[in-house]
TITI-460018 format. One record per residue (C-alpha): residue number from 1; x, y, z. Coordinates in steps of 0.5 Angstrom, whole numbers. Layout:
residues N
+-----+-------+-------+-------+
:   i :     u :     v :     w :
+-----+-------+-------+-------+
: NUM :     X :     Y :     Z :
...
+-----+-------+-------+-------+
//
This chain:
residues 481
+-----+-------+-------+-------+
:   i :     u :     v :     w :
+-----+-------+-------+-------+
:   1 :     0 :     0 :     0 :
:   2 :     6 :     5 :     2 :
:   3 :     9 :     3 :    -5 :
:   4 :     3 :     5 :    -9 :
:   5 :     2 :    11 :    -5 :
:   6 :     9 :    13 :    -6 :
:   7 :     8 :    12 :   -14 :
:   8 :     2 :    16 :   -14 :
:   9 :     4 :    22 :   -11 :
:  10 :    11 :    22 :   -14 :
:  11 :     8 :    23 :   -21 :
:  12 :     9 :    30 :   -24 :
:  13 :     1 :    31 :   -25 :
:  14 :    -1 :    29 :   -18 :
:  15 :     5 :    34 :   -15 :
:  16 :     3 :    39 :   -20 :
:  17 :    -5 :    39 :   -18 :
:  18 :    -3 :    38 :   -10 :
:  19 :     2 :    44 :   -11 :
:  20 :    -4 :    48 :   -15 :
:  21 :    -9 :    46 :    -9 :
:  22 :    -4 :    48 :    -4 :
:  23 :    -2 :    55 :    -7 :
:  24 :   -10 :    56 :    -8 :
:  25 :   -12 :    54 :    -1 :
:  26 :    -7 :    55 :     4 :
:  27 :    -6 :    62 :     3 :
:  28 :   -14 :    63 :     3 :
:  29 :   -14 :    59 :    10 :
:  30 :    -8 :    63 :    13 :
:  31 :   -12 :    69 :    11 :
:  32 :   -18 :    67 :    14 :
:  33 :   -15 :    65 :    20 :
:  34 :   -12 :    72 :    20 :
:  35 :   -18 :    76 :    19 :
:  36 :   -22 :    72 :    24 :
:  37 :   -17 :    73 :    29 :
:  38 :   -16 :    80 :    28 :
:  39 :   -24 :    82 :    27 :
:  40 :   -25 :    78 :    34 :
:  41 :   -19 :    82 :    37 :
:  42 :   -21 :    89 :    35 :
:  43 :   -28 :    88 :    36 :
:  44 :   -27 :    86 :    43 :
:  45 :   -22 :    92 :    44 :
:  46 :   -27 :    96 :    42 :
:  47 :   -33 :    94 :    46 :
:  48 :   -28 :    94 :    52 :
:  49 :   -26 :   101 :    51 :
:  50 :   -33 :   103 :    50 :
:  51 :   -35 :    99 :    56 :
:  52 :   -29 :   102 :    60 :
:  53 :   -31 :   109 :    58 :
:  54 :   -39 :   109 :    60 :
:  55 :   -37 :   105 :    67 :
:  56 :   -32 :   111 :    68 :
:  57 :   -37 :   116 :    67 :
:  58 :   -42 :   113 :    71 :
:  59 :   -36 :   112 :    77 :
:  60 :   -35 :   119 :    77 :
:  61 :   -43 :   120 :    78 :
:  62 :   -43 :   115 :    83 :
:  63 :   -38 :   120 :    87 :
:  64 :   -41 :   126 :    86 :
:  65 :   -48 :   124 :    88 :
:  66 :   -46 :   121 :    94 :
:  67 :   -50 :   114 :    93 :
:  68 :   -44 :   110 :    97 :
:  69 :   -47 :   114 :   103 :
:  70 :   -54 :   114 :   101 :
:  71 :   -57 :   108 :    97 :
:  72 :   -63 :   111 :    97 :
:  73 :   -62 :   116 :    91 :
:  74 :   -67 :   114 :    86 :
:  75 :   -64 :   118 :    80 :
:  76 :   -57 :   114 :    81 :
:  77 :   -60 :   107 :    81 :
:  78 :   -64 :   109 :    75 :
:  79 :   -57 :   111 :    71 :
:  80 :   -54 :   104 :    74 :
:  81 :   -60 :   101 :    71 :
:  82 :   -60 :   104 :    64 :
:  83 :   -52 :   102 :    64 :
:  84 :   -54 :    95 :    65 :
:  85 :   -60 :    95 :    60 :
:  86 :   -55 :    99 :    55 :
:  87 :   -50 :    94 :    55 :
:  88 :   -55 :    88 :    56 :
:  89 :   -51 :    86 :    62 :
:  90 :   -50 :    87 :    69 :
:  91 :   -48 :    93 :    73 :
:  92 :   -45 :    92 :    80 :
:  93 :   -43 :    97 :    85 :
:  94 :   -38 :    95 :    91 :
:  95 :   -36 :    99 :    97 :
:  96 :   -29 :    99 :   100 :
:  97 :   -31 :    93 :   104 :
:  98 :   -33 :    89 :    98 :
:  99 :   -40 :    89 :   100 :
: 100 :   -45 :    90 :    94 :
: 101 :   -49 :    96 :    95 :
: 102 :   -52 :    95 :    88 :
: 103 :   -53 :    89 :    83 :
: 104 :   -58 :    90 :    77 :
: 105 :   -59 :    83 :    77 :
: 106 :   -61 :    83 :    85 :
: 107 :   -57 :    77 :    86 :
: 108 :   -51 :    79 :    91 :
: 109 :   -54 :    85 :    94 :
: 110 :   -51 :    86 :   101 :
: 111 :   -46 :    80 :   100 :
: 112 :   -39 :    81 :   100 :
: 113 :   -36 :    80 :    93 :
: 114 :   -29 :    77 :    93 :
: 115 :   -27 :    76 :    86 :
: 116 :   -20 :    77 :    84 :
: 117 :   -21 :    83 :    80 :
: 118 :   -25 :    87 :    84 :
: 119 :   -20 :    86 :    90 :
: 120 :   -15 :    89 :    85 :
: 121 :   -19 :    95 :    83 :
: 122 :   -21 :    96 :    90 :
: 123 :   -13 :    97 :    91 :
: 124 :   -13 :   102 :    85 :
: 125 :   -12 :    98 :    79 :
: 126 :   -17 :    99 :    73 :
: 127 :   -18 :    92 :    70 :
: 128 :   -22 :    88 :    64 :
: 129 :   -23 :    81 :    64 :
: 130 :   -25 :    77 :    57 :
: 131 :   -29 :    71 :    58 :
: 132 :   -29 :    68 :    51 :
: 133 :   -32 :    61 :    53 :
: 134 :   -39 :    65 :    55 :
: 135 :   -37 :    71 :    51 :
: 136 :   -37 :    76 :    57 :
: 137 :   -33 :    83 :    58 :
: 138 :   -32 :    85 :    65 :
: 139 :   -29 :    92 :    67 :
: 140 :   -27 :    93 :    74 :
: 141 :   -26 :   101 :    76 :
: 142 :   -24 :   104 :    82 :
: 143 :   -29 :   109 :    85 :
: 144 :   -24 :   115 :    88 :
: 145 :   -25 :   121 :    92 :
: 146 :   -21 :   127 :    95 :
: 147 :   -21 :   126 :   103 :
: 148 :   -21 :   132 :   108 :
: 149 :   -13 :   131 :   108 :
: 150 :   -13 :   132 :   100 :
: 151 :   -11 :   125 :    99 :
: 152 :   -14 :   120 :    93 :
: 153 :   -18 :   115 :    97 :
: 154 :   -21 :   109 :    94 :
: 155 :   -29 :   108 :    96 :
: 156 :   -31 :   103 :    92 :
: 157 :   -31 :    99 :    85 :
: 158 :   -36 :    99 :    79 :
: 159 :   -36 :    93 :    76 :
: 160 :   -40 :    92 :    69 :
: 161 :   -41 :    86 :    65 :
: 162 :   -43 :    86 :    58 :
: 163 :   -45 :    80 :    53 :
: 164 :   -41 :    80 :    46 :
: 165 :   -45 :    75 :    43 :
: 166 :   -46 :    79 :    37 :
: 167 :   -38 :    79 :    36 :
: 168 :   -39 :    71 :    35 :
: 169 :   -45 :    72 :    31 :
: 170 :   -42 :    76 :    26 :
: 171 :   -36 :    72 :    26 :
: 172 :   -40 :    66 :    24 :
: 173 :   -43 :    70 :    19 :
: 174 :   -36 :    72 :    16 :
: 175 :   -34 :    64 :    17 :
: 176 :   -40 :    62 :    13 :
: 177 :   -38 :    67 :     7 :
: 178 :   -31 :    65 :     7 :
: 179 :   -33 :    58 :     7 :
: 180 :   -37 :    59 :     1 :
: 181 :   -31 :    63 :    -2 :
: 182 :   -26 :    57 :     0 :
: 183 :   -31 :    52 :    -4 :
: 184 :   -31 :    56 :   -10 :
: 185 :   -24 :    57 :   -10 :
: 186 :   -23 :    49 :    -8 :
: 187 :   -27 :    47 :   -15 :
: 188 :   -23 :    52 :   -19 :
: 189 :   -16 :    50 :   -16 :
: 190 :   -18 :    42 :   -17 :
: 191 :   -20 :    44 :   -25 :
: 192 :   -14 :    48 :   -26 :
: 193 :    -9 :    43 :   -22 :
: 194 :   -12 :    38 :   -27 :
: 195 :   -11 :    42 :   -33 :
: 196 :    -4 :    44 :   -31 :
: 197 :    -2 :    37 :   -29 :
: 198 :    -4 :    34 :   -36 :
: 199 :    -1 :    40 :   -40 :
: 200 :     6 :    39 :   -36 :
: 201 :     6 :    32 :   -35 :
: 202 :     3 :    30 :   -42 :
: 203 :    10 :    31 :   -46 :
: 204 :    13 :    26 :   -41 :
: 205 :     8 :    21 :   -41 :
: 206 :     8 :    21 :   -48 :
: 207 :    16 :    20 :   -48 :
: 208 :    15 :    15 :   -43 :
: 209 :    10 :    11 :   -48 :
: 210 :    14 :    12 :   -54 :
: 211 :    20 :     9 :   -50 :
: 212 :    16 :     3 :   -48 :
: 213 :    14 :     2 :   -55 :
: 214 :    21 :     3 :   -57 :
: 215 :    23 :    -2 :   -51 :
: 216 :    18 :    -7 :   -54 :
: 217 :    22 :    -6 :   -61 :
: 218 :    16 :    -2 :   -65 :
: 219 :    18 :     5 :   -68 :
: 220 :    18 :    11 :   -64 :
: 221 :    14 :    17 :   -66 :
: 222 :    16 :    24 :   -64 :
: 223 :    12 :    28 :   -60 :
: 224 :    10 :    35 :   -61 :
: 225 :     8 :    40 :   -55 :
: 226 :     7 :    48 :   -56 :
: 227 :     6 :    53 :   -50 :
: 228 :    11 :    52 :   -45 :
: 229 :    19 :    53 :   -47 :
: 230 :    21 :    48 :   -42 :
: 231 :    17 :    43 :   -44 :
: 232 :    18 :    45 :   -52 :
: 233 :    25 :    44 :   -50 :
: 234 :    24 :    37 :   -47 :
: 235 :    20 :    35 :   -53 :
: 236 :    25 :    38 :   -58 :
: 237 :    31 :    34 :   -54 :
: 238 :    27 :    28 :   -54 :
: 239 :    25 :    28 :   -61 :
: 240 :    33 :    29 :   -63 :
: 241 :    34 :    23 :   -59 :
: 242 :    29 :    19 :   -62 :
: 243 :    32 :    21 :   -69 :
: 244 :    39 :    20 :   -67 :
: 245 :    36 :    13 :   -64 :
: 246 :    33 :    12 :   -71 :
: 247 :    39 :    14 :   -75 :
: 248 :    43 :     9 :   -70 :
: 249 :    39 :     3 :   -71 :
: 250 :    39 :     4 :   -79 :
: 251 :    46 :     5 :   -78 :
: 252 :    47 :    -1 :   -74 :
: 253 :    42 :    -5 :   -79 :
: 254 :    46 :    -3 :   -85 :
: 255 :    53 :    -5 :   -81 :
: 256 :    50 :   -12 :   -80 :
: 257 :    48 :   -12 :   -87 :
: 258 :    55 :   -10 :   -89 :
: 259 :    59 :   -14 :   -85 :
: 260 :    55 :   -20 :   -87 :
: 261 :    56 :   -19 :   -94 :
: 262 :    63 :   -17 :   -93 :
: 263 :    65 :   -23 :   -89 :
: 264 :    60 :   -28 :   -94 :
: 265 :    64 :   -25 :  -100 :
: 266 :    71 :   -28 :   -99 :
: 267 :    68 :   -35 :   -96 :
: 268 :    63 :   -35 :  -103 :
: 269 :    69 :   -34 :  -107 :
: 270 :    73 :   -40 :  -103 :
: 271 :    67 :   -44 :  -103 :
: 272 :    67 :   -44 :  -111 :
: 273 :    74 :   -45 :  -112 :
: 274 :    75 :   -51 :  -107 :
: 275 :    69 :   -54 :  -111 :
: 276 :    72 :   -53 :  -118 :
: 277 :    78 :   -56 :  -115 :
: 278 :    74 :   -62 :  -113 :
: 279 :    71 :   -63 :  -119 :
: 280 :    77 :   -62 :  -124 :
: 281 :    80 :   -69 :  -122 :
: 282 :    86 :   -69 :  -126 :
: 283 :    87 :   -62 :  -127 :
: 284 :    94 :   -59 :  -128 :
: 285 :    99 :   -57 :  -123 :
: 286 :    99 :   -50 :  -125 :
: 287 :    91 :   -50 :  -125 :
: 288 :    92 :   -52 :  -118 :
: 289 :    97 :   -47 :  -116 :
: 290 :    93 :   -42 :  -119 :
: 291 :    86 :   -43 :  -115 :
: 292 :    90 :   -44 :  -109 :
: 293 :    93 :   -37 :  -110 :
: 294 :    86 :   -35 :  -111 :
: 295 :    84 :   -38 :  -105 :
: 296 :    90 :   -35 :  -101 :
: 297 :    88 :   -28 :  -103 :
: 298 :    81 :   -29 :  -101 :
: 299 :    83 :   -31 :   -94 :
: 300 :    88 :   -25 :   -94 :
: 301 :    82 :   -21 :   -95 :
: 302 :    78 :   -24 :   -90 :
: 303 :    83 :   -23 :   -85 :
: 304 :    84 :   -16 :   -87 :
: 305 :    76 :   -15 :   -86 :
: 306 :    76 :   -18 :   -79 :
: 307 :    82 :   -14 :   -77 :
: 308 :    79 :    -8 :   -79 :
: 309 :    73 :   -10 :   -75 :
: 310 :    76 :   -11 :   -69 :
: 311 :    80 :    -5 :   -70 :
: 312 :    73 :    -1 :   -71 :
: 313 :    70 :    -5 :   -65 :
: 314 :    76 :    -3 :   -60 :
: 315 :    75 :     4 :   -62 :
: 316 :    68 :     4 :   -61 :
: 317 :    68 :     3 :   -54 :
: 318 :    66 :     9 :   -50 :
: 319 :    72 :     7 :   -45 :
: 320 :    77 :     6 :   -51 :
: 321 :    83 :     9 :   -48 :
: 322 :    89 :    12 :   -52 :
: 323 :    96 :    10 :   -50 :
: 324 :    99 :    17 :   -50 :
: 325 :   107 :    18 :   -51 :
: 326 :   111 :    23 :   -53 :
: 327 :   112 :    21 :   -61 :
: 328 :   117 :    24 :   -66 :
: 329 :   111 :    25 :   -72 :
: 330 :   117 :    26 :   -77 :
: 331 :   120 :    19 :   -76 :
: 332 :   113 :    16 :   -75 :
: 333 :   111 :    18 :   -82 :
: 334 :   118 :    16 :   -85 :
: 335 :   117 :     9 :   -82 :
: 336 :   110 :     9 :   -85 :
: 337 :   113 :    11 :   -92 :
: 338 :   118 :     6 :   -92 :
: 339 :   113 :     1 :   -91 :
: 340 :   109 :     3 :   -96 :
: 341 :   114 :     5 :  -101 :
: 342 :   114 :    -2 :  -105 :
: 343 :   107 :    -2 :  -106 :
: 344 :   107 :     5 :  -109 :
: 345 :   113 :     3 :  -113 :
: 346 :   109 :    -3 :  -116 :
: 347 :   103 :     2 :  -117 :
: 348 :   108 :     6 :  -121 :
: 349 :   106 :    12 :  -116 :
: 350 :   111 :    17 :  -113 :
: 351 :   111 :    18 :  -105 :
: 352 :   114 :    25 :  -103 :
: 353 :   115 :    28 :   -96 :
: 354 :   115 :    35 :   -94 :
: 355 :   117 :    37 :   -87 :
: 356 :   117 :    44 :   -85 :
: 357 :   120 :    43 :   -78 :
: 358 :   121 :    37 :   -73 :
: 359 :   115 :    36 :   -69 :
: 360 :   114 :    32 :   -63 :
: 361 :   107 :    31 :   -60 :
: 362 :   103 :    27 :   -55 :
: 363 :    99 :    22 :   -58 :
: 364 :    98 :    14 :   -59 :
: 365 :   103 :    12 :   -64 :
: 366 :    99 :     6 :   -66 :
: 367 :    92 :     9 :   -67 :
: 368 :    95 :    15 :   -70 :
: 369 :   100 :    11 :   -75 :
: 370 :    94 :     7 :   -77 :
: 371 :    90 :    13 :   -79 :
: 372 :    96 :    16 :   -83 :
: 373 :    98 :    10 :   -86 :
: 374 :    90 :     9 :   -88 :
: 375 :    90 :    16 :   -92 :
: 376 :    97 :    15 :   -95 :
: 377 :    95 :     7 :   -97 :
: 378 :    88 :    10 :  -100 :
: 379 :    92 :    15 :  -104 :
: 380 :    97 :    10 :  -107 :
: 381 :    91 :     5 :  -108 :
: 382 :    86 :    10 :  -112 :
: 383 :    91 :    13 :  -116 :
: 384 :    93 :    13 :  -123 :
: 385 :   100 :    10 :  -126 :
: 386 :   105 :    15 :  -126 :
: 387 :   101 :    19 :  -121 :
: 388 :   104 :    22 :  -114 :
: 389 :   102 :    22 :  -107 :
: 390 :   105 :    28 :  -103 :
: 391 :   105 :    28 :   -96 :
: 392 :   107 :    35 :   -92 :
: 393 :   108 :    36 :   -84 :
: 394 :   108 :    43 :   -81 :
: 395 :   106 :    45 :   -74 :
: 396 :   105 :    52 :   -70 :
: 397 :   105 :    53 :   -62 :
: 398 :    98 :    49 :   -61 :
: 399 :    97 :    44 :   -67 :
: 400 :   101 :    40 :   -72 :
: 401 :    98 :    39 :   -79 :
: 402 :    98 :    33 :   -84 :
: 403 :    96 :    34 :   -91 :
: 404 :    96 :    28 :   -96 :
: 405 :    95 :    30 :  -103 :
: 406 :    94 :    25 :  -109 :
: 407 :    93 :    25 :  -116 :
: 408 :    88 :    20 :  -116 :
: 409 :    81 :    18 :  -119 :
: 410 :    78 :    23 :  -114 :
: 411 :    71 :    23 :  -110 :
: 412 :    65 :    26 :  -113 :
: 413 :    62 :    32 :  -109 :
: 414 :    56 :    28 :  -107 :
: 415 :    60 :    23 :  -104 :
: 416 :    65 :    27 :  -100 :
: 417 :    60 :    27 :   -93 :
: 418 :    59 :    20 :   -93 :
: 419 :    67 :    17 :   -94 :
: 420 :    68 :    17 :   -87 :
: 421 :    62 :    12 :   -86 :
: 422 :    63 :     5 :   -85 :
: 423 :    63 :     0 :   -91 :
: 424 :    62 :     6 :   -95 :
: 425 :    65 :     6 :  -102 :
: 426 :    65 :    11 :  -108 :
: 427 :    67 :     6 :  -113 :
: 428 :    65 :    -1 :  -110 :
: 429 :    67 :    -5 :  -116 :
: 430 :    74 :    -2 :  -117 :
: 431 :    75 :    -2 :  -109 :
: 432 :    73 :   -10 :  -109 :
: 433 :    79 :   -10 :  -115 :
: 434 :    84 :    -7 :  -110 :
: 435 :    82 :   -10 :  -104 :
: 436 :    78 :    -5 :  -100 :
: 437 :    74 :    -6 :   -94 :
: 438 :    70 :     0 :   -93 :
: 439 :    73 :     1 :   -86 :
: 440 :    79 :     5 :   -87 :
: 441 :    77 :    12 :   -87 :
: 442 :    72 :    10 :   -82 :
: 443 :    78 :     8 :   -77 :
: 444 :    82 :    14 :   -79 :
: 445 :    76 :    19 :   -77 :
: 446 :    75 :    15 :   -71 :
: 447 :    83 :    16 :   -69 :
: 448 :    83 :    23 :   -71 :
: 449 :    77 :    25 :   -67 :
: 450 :    80 :    21 :   -61 :
: 451 :    86 :    25 :   -61 :
: 452 :    82 :    31 :   -60 :
: 453 :    83 :    33 :   -68 :
: 454 :    79 :    34 :   -74 :
: 455 :    80 :    32 :   -81 :
: 456 :    77 :    35 :   -88 :
: 457 :    77 :    33 :   -95 :
: 458 :    77 :    36 :  -101 :
: 459 :    77 :    33 :  -108 :
: 460 :    76 :    34 :  -115 :
: 461 :    73 :    28 :  -119 :
: 462 :    79 :    25 :  -124 :
: 463 :    84 :    30 :  -121 :
: 464 :    85 :    28 :  -114 :
: 465 :    84 :    28 :  -107 :
: 466 :    87 :    32 :  -101 :
: 467 :    86 :    30 :   -94 :
: 468 :    88 :    36 :   -88 :
: 469 :    89 :    33 :   -81 :
: 470 :    90 :    38 :   -75 :
: 471 :    91 :    35 :   -68 :
: 472 :    93 :    38 :   -62 :
: 473 :   101 :    38 :   -60 :
: 474 :    99 :    36 :   -52 :
: 475 :    94 :    31 :   -50 :
: 476 :    88 :    34 :   -46 :
: 477 :    85 :    28 :   -42 :
: 478 :    77 :    29 :   -42 :
: 479 :    73 :    28 :   -36 :
: 480 :    71 :    21 :   -34 :
: 481 :    77 :    18 :   -38 :
+-----+-------+-------+-------+
//
């Protein structure tokens, strides 16, 4: 049960509804309490002041009339009775010995009235007592006179009790109005909370639903939300993610298809050659040697594809690391040219290296060497007899630059943006003739990006291709690596 409640109240739309409800109801409740308390306090204060004012005037009249000495003064009793009727309460007159000499209720007349406030007022204090339970305000005022020795003398106490039921009645009326407003506001808050909760949470609900669809293997649709910039941004990011995932999925499917095709082709060729040998019977030795040579080439091709795939997988890992060391780039390029020169001579392609200055950089020698080797080897393979591959090295205070320029067949303009994709070939038939796997430039691109560098290509069909590489001289470790 607790888990269900947690899941329910942790939902965004529920939280929004509770928030809207709280923002609407809590302030009005606090305001109602403040209004009610303030009203009661001010009303009681006002009634107390009025009662005190009337009692004070009457206490002075009691002294001037001499009623404490002669209780037979009908006029004074009439005034005391009028005050009791005016305040709808009780008026009592107590002498200095705390004996009641007048009681508008005629209950305690002639008795000694021992009440704390009366006792204190008999000693000179003017007091007001509020009985909230019975809604009664009572004031006790000392009655004073000047004696023969010209001193202030307390000769009695005037007590007046007033009912304040009207304050409670008015408060109940105010509360009833507040309740009506509260219920109206409650309905509005619930409606607004539902609208806003659904409005703000629907994109997230849609995104969650789409992700659940994707988990089940179905196509994920984009979501469209307008009106709130934060939600629009969330929807936009989600749609970007969906598009990226679709692209990745398509790329994955294409990659799997290409890998299957590339691995299957040499195997098919070897199977055809082997079956041919088996079916020949007493074939000449030269024919056997030719077929075995063809099978060996197909095995080398298969091995090359597998090696390139393994290299790609290793570089593809999110936690792939670079084995950084300080490398003499000039010597690295020269060693690569030394290895590739026989291939270039066989193709009748001239290799030219131009170094403008010595370059030492913090790089992964193997991965960078693989990238440079792929660029130069491509320049050789896709060249024309009698052509050239020109390699230049240069640097500044922050980067070193490698340019590989060839006079080969070139790349069509509409293919330039795709040459770094896996298994992409500009001329598939020619690539298959010279043994390309379609992974070399993808591996080159990944290696350069891992070094924090960039690679650009410029090409004219039939005239040649130029690759420009820029890599930082100092390796900066990224966060998380």
